[in-house]
C-alpha positions, 0 to 999 in steps of 0.5 A: 437209825444210828448217829450223825456227826458234822465233820470238823474241817475247814469248809473250803477244803471240805468242798470238792470241785467236781465238774463235767470235765472230771474223770472221777467216774471212770476211776471210781466205777470199779473200786470196792467201796460204794460211791455215789454223786447226787445233784440239786435239791431233788438229790438226782443221781449223776453217778453211782459205782457198781458197789453203790448200785449193789448195796442200794439194789439199783440197776441204773440209778442215773437220773433217779431220785436218791429216795427211789433206791430199793434199799430200806433204811430207818428214818429215810425222810430225816436223812434226805432232809439232812442231805439238803442241809449239807447242800445249803450249808456246805458242812460235811456230815457222817452217818454212823451205824445206819441200819439198812435192809437190802433188797435180798432181805439182809440186814446191814449196818453202814457208816456213810460220809457226805461231802458237798461238791462245787461246780466251776462257778464255785457253787455247791451243787451236789453231794459225794456219798461214800459208805462203809459196811460195818455190820460184822464189826457191830455184830462182833461188838454186840456178841461180846457185850451179850457174852459179858452180860450173860457171864455177869448174869450167870455169876449173879445166879451162882452167887444167889444159888450159893447164898440161898442153898442150905449148905456152906461153901468156903474157898481160899486162895493159895496163901490161905486168904478166904475169898468166899464164905457163903450159904444159908446154913451159916446162920444156923451155926455158932458165930465164928465157926465158919471163916469169914471172907477176908480172913487168913487161915494161917494168921487169923484161925487157930490150929485144929479149928475144924473147917480151917484145918480142913482147908489148910490140909487141902492147900497141901494136897490132902483131900478129906471129908469129916463130920463136924460137931458144932454145938447143937448142929452136925455138919458133913464136910468135904475139903478139896484142893483147887487145881489149875490146868497144869495141876498146880494147887491155887487154893482150897474149897470146903463144901458142907451140909447140915445133917442134924435132922438126918441123924435124928431122922430115925423117929421121923422115918417111922412117923413118915411110914405111919403117915404113909400107912394112914394115907393109904388106908384113907385112900383105900377106904375112901374108894370103897366108901365112894363106890358104896355111896354111889350105888346107894344113891342110885337106889335112894333116887328110885325110892325117894322118886317113887315114894314122892310120886305115890304120895302126890297121887294119893288123896290127902285122907289116904292112910298110906300117905303116912307110910309113904311119909315115913319112907321118905323120912327114912330115905332122907336119913339114909341120904345123909349117911350117904353124904357122910360116906362121900365126904369121907371119900373126898368125892362129895358135892360141895356147895362152895361159898366164900365166907368169913371162917370166924363168923361161921365158927361163932354161929356154929359154936353158939348153936352147939351151946345147948347140946354141950353139958352145962359143966363144960365151959365153951370159950371162943378165941376168934381172929379179929380180922376176917378169914375169908375161905371158900367152903361148903358151910353145911360141911364146915358145920359138920366138922366143927360139930363133930370135933366139939362133940368129940371134945365134950365126950372126952371130958365126960361127966366132970367139969372141963373147957372146950376152946374154939380158936381161929387164925391165919398161918403161912405154910410153905410145907405141910405141918410136920404132924399132919394126920393127912397131907393133901396130894395137891398141897400148894403152900401159902396162906391157910386159915385154921379152926382149932378145937381144944378140950381138957378131956382124957386125951388119947393114946398113940393107938387111939390116935392112929385109928381116930379117923377110921369109919365107925371107930369109937372108944365108947360102948358102941359105934357112932357112925362115920363121925371123925372119918367124915371130918377127914373126908370133908377136909380132904375135899377142901384141900386142907389138912388136920393136925392133932396134939394129944396124949393121955391125961392132958386133953386134945387139940385138933387144928383144921387148916383150909386154904385162905382166899384173897377174894372178897366176901360174897353177899347172896340171897337164895330166892324162895322155891316156885312151883314148876309146870313144864312142857316138851320132851326130857331125855332120861339117861341112866343105866338103873331102870328104877331111877329112870322109872321114878324120874319118868313119873315125876316128869310126866306129872310136871307135864313133860313127855319123856324118852329113856336111854340105858347107856350113852350110845343109846342116848346119843342116837335118841338125841340125834333122832329127836333133837328138835323135840328134846327140851332137856337131857338128864345124863348119868355119868357112870354107865356101861358101853358109853359113859356120860362124859363121852355122851355129853361130848357127842351131844354137844357136837349135835347141838352145842346149846342143848341143856344137859343136866349131869346127874350123879351119886357123887362128884369129885370137885377136882374133876370139873371138866364135865361140869363145865360143859354141862348146863347144871348138876343134879345130885342123887338122890334128889327130890321132885322139888330139886328136879323141878328147880334144876329143870327150870334153870336149864330151860331158862338158860337156853331161853336166855341164850336165844334172846 
């Protein structure tokens, strides 16, 4: 609202005698400064010159109250109260930096002086008000202040950038006095190598002192660059004179960077190339494994579905049931192999739970005690505090199991030790020797599980191929093994570091992002038999999958509709919207895929229960899953299909309540 100040002057001299016989109105009407006169406690306008009328947005204010002006200003009621106080006390008043808004919408800042007036009887009966527009002055002052603040902030940012940059910046004036010596790299150098602020190049620094000498040469106009060997560090520096606008030397500056690692970088470059080759190999094999597993799961869905249906149709004493049982058993083993392939590709469907890594590793290691030869000692060195991670517990078990068994095989028939450790690390960058770096590495807190053995160790050639599918140093292939470990770790956005050489054992460390959330405590409810009614729309491009699903659903009591691709599914859903209870929707189909079909089905009925069914699901591509009611992983059993259907139907019933 601005400030207000009483005018320190003698009251008699401050009161104007303005009576009806005065002619100030004629004299003040056309002056450029806004002037007005109000009378009485109601503050009725008796006079207002043209400048006042323009400022207040009034055509003819005479006879109107002061508060009726079209101008808008902050604290109107308070100002009117202060004006009445002047009427009572006769003390002049000044309002400073009063912010107002004119009828045209312009924002102005004014200073206003208030003087009491007397009538012929010597009584205070009015107020003479003047105003001065100080907007431009205030704006200019604010702009100057803003520029000063911005300059100060910029200077602070520059100094912070210099202090935190991994470089060295040293500057002197024309007399050789060091004005600035900053840079994060200074802390890595021998004490005294870099001149300190306040030193003098000619008085305090020895001749041929590398950095000081470069700055001295710059002061006489010589621009140079040099490599400076500083104990175990190597600096690359540039020395330049600082020039004024008239090209006069006013100082010198040195900019230096630490190139120690760069000069040692040939080995690192080879490691980076090897890491890139490894990553490309993992990615290409992952795409192949994921594609094979997806098609494999479609075939297994048909086999398991039809075999389960046939088994249910046969009487208990039929000898064919035993054959069907063997088919189902073999199919489930094939499904487990398919899950390993998906894990290797990084596209497995994970059942994520929030758990304590140390507790899970302890339980898994205890289970493995019976499988490890008695000559091998199993040790645990687990972190005392909870290490909360979000993982698929079954896949974590697969990781630990494979690494422990790998360690046991490396030890062989002799005596040895396998040590299992857990802990927490803060990693802003991926570990230097990581076999695989996640493409979505974010840095931060990582929990780790480490398995170290005292076995035979690995050569560089073996280490380079350890994660290849079906690679082994034993007499025959052992399956996906460590290749699946790598895929599981990739799927959990983690990484693996291996330290191993021939004759001194191996140490595998698996990093997984740590969670800041609390541990989960959930219980899985027991399965319940399910019998339904209504229509289920089966959408899949594989006829065998549709046929197997149809038989299972019809046995449960459902009628079925079938579509071979997304476009046909949308047309059937539009024609039978009121009849369809659930849609089972494959994701990968010709003509129109499941993602597009799901979007169109949602446009027809936003609440329609839709189960996405797929041979794999990349946990990073979650948009279709978020739009769907649930997920049905292929290959699935009749029990799994029934459970997902029950959940989907229940979700719609819950929304309808």
